[in-house]
N, C-alpha and C positions, 0 to 999 in steps of 0.2 A: 280518806283517811288516807289511799295508794297517794296522793296528791300531795298532801299537805310533808306528809316524810322527802317527797323528792321534791321538792319548793328544798326541803332541811339541812338535804343534802347539799343540793345547788350550793343554797349561799353558806356555807361551811368549806366545798371545793370551790366558789371565792375566793374566801376568806385565807383559803392551802396557800394560793398561787399568788395573793396579794403579798402575803405577810412571806414565801420563797423570794419573788426577787423584788420585795426594801431587803432582805437575807443580802442578796448575793452586792444589791447596792451599798450595802454597808458595809459590806467586806469590800471591797471594792475602792474605795474614803478610805477606808481606816487602814490601810496597807502602803493609799498614795499619801496617805496625812505623813505616816512614819514617813517611808522612800521619800518624804518632802524635805520632813524636820530632820530626820539623817543625814541628807544629802547621798541615802542607801542605792545607790545602782542597779543592784541587784533584788532588791523589793520595787522597785521602779517597773521593773522589765516584770516580774511578779503579778503587782496593780498590771497591768499594760495584755496580761494572759490570760487573766481574772476578767476585765475587760471583753476580750478579744472570745473566750468563753462564754461569758452571756446574748454577747449578738446573736453565735450560732448557737446557742438555745432558741433564742428568740425566731432563726430564720428557720429550726425546725419546725417548732409549732404554730407558726405558719403555714409551712406548707399543708403540713398536717390537718390545718384547717379547711384547704381545698380540698381534699379528698373525701369525696360522699360519705354519710355514714349508711350503711347497711343494714342495720338492723339486728345482722346474723352478728355483733358480739357486743351485746346494749352489757358491756359491768355496769357501766354510774361511776354514778362516784370511783370506786374502789379501780378503775379502770385507766382511770383523767388519772390518777395522783401517783399510779405507775407509768405511765405513759410522762408526763411526767419526767419519772425520776429518770427510763433512757434515755428522753433525750439533753435533760444533765449531761449525762452518760457518755449519751453522746457526744455532745460538748467539746466535755471531756478529752476524749478517745480524738476529737479529729484538729485540735489545736496542741495536744500534746506536742514537742522536738518544735519544729520551724513553724507548726500552723499553717494556717492561711496566709498566713502575710504579716496580719494586723497588727498582732502585737508588737511586731519590732517598727510600724508605721509607726503607732500611737506610744512608743517607746522613742522614738526619735522625736514629738513632737516634747512633750513630757522629762523628754531630755532637756531637752532648749528652757523652757518657760523652770529648770530646776535649775543649772547655771546664771541665769540671770538674779532669778531670787538670790544664789550666794556672792551675786556681783554688787549688786546692789542693796 
């Protein structure tokens, strides 16, 4: 019985992670479309910062995967969910202000495309 419950928890956990990453991707895509339609550089910068935050969040998760589990704090699905939320918050904080500089690079590239579309 315990193994079937843990199997269910794993399936729920996988579905939660997939829906969170899809939500972040959809947010980026929606903001990017709005920025392109309205030719709004502020929205384009917001989309660039969101993409940087998604990248940093993925980086934190991959870093966590390299740490061996000791079994000392085996919190199950709840621990994993709260870790994901914590990493999202870390990524949000790390990308505030000037962030890591990725948003500025992404913005430059996307703004070139925005200018080219408005001219064409």
